[in-house]
C-alpha positions in Angstrom: 7.6 156.4 174.8 6.4 159.9 174.0 2.9 160.2 172.7 4.0 162.7 170.0 6.0 160.0 168.2 4.3 157.0 166.5 5.3 153.8 168.3 6.3 152.2 164.9 8.6 155.1 164.3 10.1 154.8 167.7 10.7 151.1 167.4 12.3 151.7 164.0 14.6 154.3 165.6 15.5 151.9 168.4 16.5 149.3 165.9 18.4 151.9 163.9 20.3 153.0 167.0 21.4 149.4 167.6 22.7 149.1 164.0 24.6 152.4 164.4 26.1 151.2 167.6 27.4 148.1 165.9 28.9 150.3 163.1 30.6 152.7 165.5 32.0 149.8 167.6 34.3 148.9 164.7 35.8 152.4 164.7 36.2 152.9 168.4 37.5 149.4 169.1 34.7 148.2 171.3 35.7 145.3 173.5 33.7 142.7 171.5 34.2 139.4 173.2 34.1 135.6 172.5 33.7 132.9 175.1 33.0 129.2 175.5 31.8 129.2 179.1 31.5 132.4 181.1 34.6 134.5 180.3 35.4 136.6 177.2 38.1 137.2 174.6 38.3 139.7 171.8 36.9 138.9 168.4 35.9 140.9 165.3 32.3 141.4 164.2 30.9 142.6 160.9 28.4 145.5 161.1 25.0 145.1 159.5 24.1 147.1 156.4 22.4 150.1 157.8 20.4 150.7 154.7 19.0 147.1 154.6 15.4 148.2 155.4 12.5 147.0 153.3 8.7 146.9 153.4 8.6 143.7 155.4 10.4 145.5 158.3 7.9 148.3 158.1 5.1 145.8 158.3 6.7 144.2 161.3 7.0 147.5 163.1 3.4 148.4 162.4 2.2 145.0 163.6 4.2 145.4 166.9 2.8 148.9 167.3 -0.7 147.7 167.0 -0.3 144.7 169.2 1.2 146.8 172.0 -1.5 149.4 171.7 -4.1 146.6 171.9 -2.5 145.1 175.0 -2.2 148.5 176.7 -5.9 149.1 176.2 -7.3 145.6 176.8 -5.1 143.6 179.1 -6.8 142.9 182.4 -3.9 144.3 184.4 -2.1 147.7 184.3 0.9 147.5 181.8 2.5 150.8 182.7 5.5 149.1 184.3 6.1 146.7 181.5 9.0 147.4 179.2 7.7 146.2 175.8 10.9 147.2 174.1 12.9 144.7 176.2 10.3 142.1 175.4 10.8 142.7 171.7 14.6 142.4 171.9 14.3 139.2 173.9 11.8 137.8 171.5 14.2 138.4 168.6 16.8 136.1 170.2 14.3 133.6 171.4 13.2 133.1 167.8 16.6 131.5 167.2 15.5 128.6 169.5 19.1 128.7 170.8 19.3 128.9 174.6 22.8 130.2 174.4 21.8 133.3 172.4 20.1 135.9 174.5 19.5 139.6 174.9 20.3 141.0 178.3 18.9 144.3 179.8 21.3 146.5 181.7 20.9 144.7 185.0 21.3 141.3 183.5 24.3 142.3 181.5 25.9 143.8 184.5 25.3 140.6 186.5 26.6 138.5 183.6 29.9 140.5 183.7 30.2 140.2 187.4 29.9 136.5 187.2 32.5 136.4 184.5 34.9 138.3 186.8 34.5 135.7 189.5 33.0 137.8 192.3 29.3 138.3 193.0 26.6 137.6 195.5 24.9 134.3 194.9 25.0 130.6 195.5 28.0 129.6 193.4 26.7 127.2 190.7 27.2 127.0 187.0 24.0 126.3 185.0 23.3 125.6 181.3 20.0 125.3 179.3 19.0 121.7 178.9 17.4 120.1 175.7 14.3 119.6 177.8 14.0 123.4 178.3 14.9 122.9 182.0 17.8 124.7 183.7 20.5 122.2 184.3 23.2 122.4 187.0 26.7 121.8 185.4 28.5 122.1 188.7 28.6 123.7 192.1 31.8 125.6 192.7 34.0 124.4 195.5 33.3 125.8 199.0 30.2 127.7 198.0 26.6 127.6 199.3 25.6 125.6 196.3 28.1 122.9 197.0 27.3 122.8 200.7 23.6 122.5 199.9 24.5 119.3 197.9 23.6 120.5 194.4 25.2 118.2 191.8 25.8 117.9 188.1 22.5 117.0 186.3 20.1 118.6 188.8 17.3 120.4 187.2 16.2 123.7 188.7 12.4 124.0 188.1 11.5 126.7 190.6 13.1 129.7 192.3 11.3 131.0 195.4 8.2 129.1 194.2 8.2 130.6 190.8 8.5 128.2 187.8 11.6 128.8 185.7 12.7 127.4 182.3 15.8 127.4 180.2 14.3 129.9 177.7 14.1 132.4 180.6 17.4 131.4 182.3 18.6 135.0 182.6 15.6 135.8 184.8 16.3 132.7 187.0 19.9 133.8 187.4 18.7 137.2 188.5 16.5 135.6 191.1 19.2 133.3 192.5 21.7 136.1 192.9 21.4 138.7 195.6 22.8 140.2 198.8 25.1 137.9 200.8 23.2 136.6 203.9 19.8 136.5 202.3 18.0 133.2 201.5 16.7 131.7 198.3 14.7 128.5 197.9 15.5 126.3 194.9 13.2 123.5 193.8 15.2 120.6 192.3 14.2 117.8 190.0 16.9 115.0 190.3 16.7 111.8 188.3 15.2 108.9 190.1 14.3 111.0 193.1 11.3 113.0 194.3 11.2 116.8 193.6 12.6 118.6 196.6 13.3 122.2 197.9 16.6 123.5 199.1 16.9 126.7 201.1 20.3 128.3 200.4 21.8 131.3 202.1 23.6 133.5 199.5 27.2 134.5 200.0 29.9 136.5 198.3 31.2 134.2 195.7 34.9 134.7 195.0 36.2 131.9 192.8 39.8 130.7 193.2 40.8 129.6 189.7 43.7 127.4 190.7 45.0 125.6 193.8 47.7 123.0 194.2 49.6 120.7 196.5 52.0 117.7 196.5 50.9 114.1 196.9 53.8 112.3 198.5 54.3 108.7 197.4 57.1 106.5 198.6 58.9 106.5 195.3 58.0 110.0 193.9 56.3 113.3 194.4 53.1 113.8 192.4 51.9 117.4 191.8 48.2 118.1 192.0 46.7 121.2 190.3 42.9 121.9 190.5 41.5 124.3 187.9 38.1 125.5 189.0 37.4 127.7 186.0 39.1 129.4 183.0 38.8 133.0 184.1 41.0 135.8 182.8 43.8 135.0 185.3 44.0 131.2 185.1 46.9 130.9 182.7 49.3 132.8 184.9 48.0 131.2 188.1 48.6 127.8 186.6 52.1 128.6 185.5 52.9 130.0 189.0 51.5 126.9 190.7 53.3 124.5 188.3 56.7 126.2 188.7 56.5 126.1 192.4 55.6 122.3 192.3 58.4 121.8 189.8 60.9 123.5 192.1 59.7 121.2 194.9 60.7 118.2 192.8 57.5 116.7 191.4 58.0 113.8 188.9 54.5 113.7 187.5 51.3 115.8 187.6 47.5 115.5 188.1 45.4 118.2 186.4 41.9 118.2 187.9 39.2 119.6 185.6 36.3 118.0 187.4 33.3 120.4 187.8 35.1 123.1 185.8 32.3 124.6 183.6 34.7 126.4 181.2 35.5 130.0 180.5 37.9 132.0 178.4 38.9 130.5 175.0 42.0 132.6 175.0 43.1 131.5 178.5 42.3 127.9 177.6 44.5 128.0 174.4 47.4 129.7 176.3 47.2 127.1 179.0 47.1 124.2 176.4 50.0 125.8 174.6 52.0 125.8 177.9 51.2 122.1 178.6 51.3 120.6 175.1 54.0 120.3 172.4 53.7 121.6 168.8 50.2 120.6 167.7 46.7 121.7 166.8 44.8 122.5 170.0 41.3 123.2 168.7 39.6 124.7 165.6 36.4 126.6 165.1 34.0 126.8 162.1 31.3 129.3 161.5 28.2 128.8 159.2 30.2 130.0 156.2 32.7 127.3 156.7 35.5 129.7 157.8 37.9 127.8 159.9 40.2 129.2 162.6 43.0 127.0 163.9 44.6 127.4 167.4 48.1 125.9 167.5 50.7 125.3 170.3 54.4 125.6 169.9 57.1 123.1 170.7 57.5 124.0 174.4 55.7 121.6 176.7 55.4 120.1 180.2 57.9 117.3 180.0 56.6 115.0 182.8 53.9 112.4 182.7 50.4 113.7 183.6 46.8 112.7 184.1 43.7 114.7 183.6 40.6 114.2 185.8 37.2 115.0 184.3 33.5 114.3 185.0 30.0 115.4 183.8 30.7 118.9 185.2 33.7 119.4 183.0 32.4 121.6 180.1 33.4 123.9 177.3 36.9 125.2 177.8 37.6 122.2 180.0 36.6 120.0 177.1 38.9 121.9 174.7 41.9 121.1 176.8 40.8 117.5 177.5 40.2 116.9 173.7 43.6 118.3 172.8 45.3 116.1 175.3 43.3 112.9 174.5 43.5 113.2 170.7 47.3 113.4 170.7 47.8 110.9 173.5 49.7 113.5 175.4 48.3 112.4 178.8 45.8 110.0 180.2 42.2 111.1 180.8 40.5 109.5 183.8 36.9 109.9 185.2 33.5 110.2 183.6 32.2 111.5 180.3 32.3 115.3 180.1 29.3 117.6 179.7 29.3 118.2 176.0 29.3 121.8 174.9 30.9 122.5 171.6 29.6 126.0 170.8 31.2 129.4 170.8 29.3 132.6 171.7 30.2 136.2 170.9 29.2 138.9 173.4 28.6 142.5 172.6 27.7 145.5 174.7 25.2 148.0 173.4 25.0 151.8 174.0 22.4 151.6 176.8 24.5 149.4 179.1 22.6 146.4 177.9 24.1 143.7 175.6 23.6 140.3 174.0 25.4 137.0 173.3 24.9 134.9 170.2 26.3 131.6 169.1 28.7 132.3 166.2 30.7 129.0 165.7 31.2 125.4 166.6 34.5 124.0 167.8 36.2 120.7 167.0 39.0 118.7 168.7 42.2 118.1 166.8 40.9 114.8 165.3 37.8 116.6 164.0 35.4 115.4 166.8 32.3 117.6 167.4 31.5 116.9 171.1 28.4 119.0 171.5 25.7 117.1 173.5 28.1 114.1 173.4 31.0 114.9 175.6 34.4 113.2 175.7 34.8 109.7 177.1 38.0 109.3 179.2 40.7 106.8 178.5 39.9 105.2 181.8 36.2 105.4 182.8 35.6 105.3 186.6 32.6 106.6 188.5 33.1 108.4 191.7 32.4 106.4 194.9 29.1 107.0 196.7 31.2 107.3 199.8 33.2 110.2 198.4 34.1 112.8 200.9 35.8 116.0 199.6 37.8 116.3 202.8 39.2 112.8 202.5 41.3 112.0 199.4 41.3 108.3 200.2 37.6 108.2 199.3 38.2 109.8 195.9 38.5 106.7 193.7 39.2 108.8 190.5 42.1 110.6 192.2 43.4 107.3 193.6 43.3 105.8 190.1 45.3 108.7 188.8 47.9 108.2 191.5 48.0 104.5 190.6 48.5 105.2 186.9 51.3 107.7 187.5 53.0 105.5 190.1 53.2 102.6 187.6 
């Protein structure tokens, strides 16, 4: 920051530029986004009142100016490489005490967008902030270094390369775990009822396949199986393509596997639910003003029996689809209680290639259930076998139960 400008003035100008960016975004149709897991959909945002400055703001700027000056003069290490402005922005969001609302600098925001597109260098896990301020593994994506290393739902990441990490600084932990394919990272895991242990994982290029399918042949009928790994921005069309192929091959019933699906695009989830379900309410959201937005499906639906598989790694958008099916008895839910994330975030880029996300609403299932930190209990609860082998369907007791239900 130039010495010829008072730091308090500079900070005020920075805050003013953010406000102006928000105002301009309305007129240039910025791609403001909303998401429930890790993918975005367009939403509207109301700009702040540019003139809403008062003496308390001036006092805050002056205090920040004096604190930074004091630190620069008295801290026992050199501070020339520290970006105090970024610290101020992050502190604003941390004051919300909401781990889902964060400021991201340019590198972090770029990394966030790369993950949302489903291709990046890393270990292939979905994480969420825990109530205990520890970083919690929701799921390890199929056929990724994280899955091969044995990371599971509920694992707590407490160190990355020997450095302690916490949920409040999850963006920093993510940056440390990502990196060039072929390089190694050491993760320290706290797992319930086990000793703390380290896992060395070799990073790889993570390219997520949203949907895959095959036919399970039974003596009396063909059962279609569709696995949805995430709700990225292509999942709706991929699901339709897979289902139509299975339908042409003569399936009589369907298994939709949402296990270890951490969520994604609200828009894609609603489109997919509309394709599967008949005319009904899919989900509704409410903001703090009580404004309610309903998402409805039309009368077209999949007209064969189906079962949905879920577990503790099924979160967010997966829970929206699961709740819509369960509340209307449209299909049978089998497996274990889902993760329990019932919040919606809005994501906005800023002019400097940085950005932020902030929780703007809660969502509810058709019957009005708020599932945050509770999850959804399946119609048929069945824990996965300790002998489960991903390469051997006969060891998958949840899948076998789904086959049994559809066969009867």
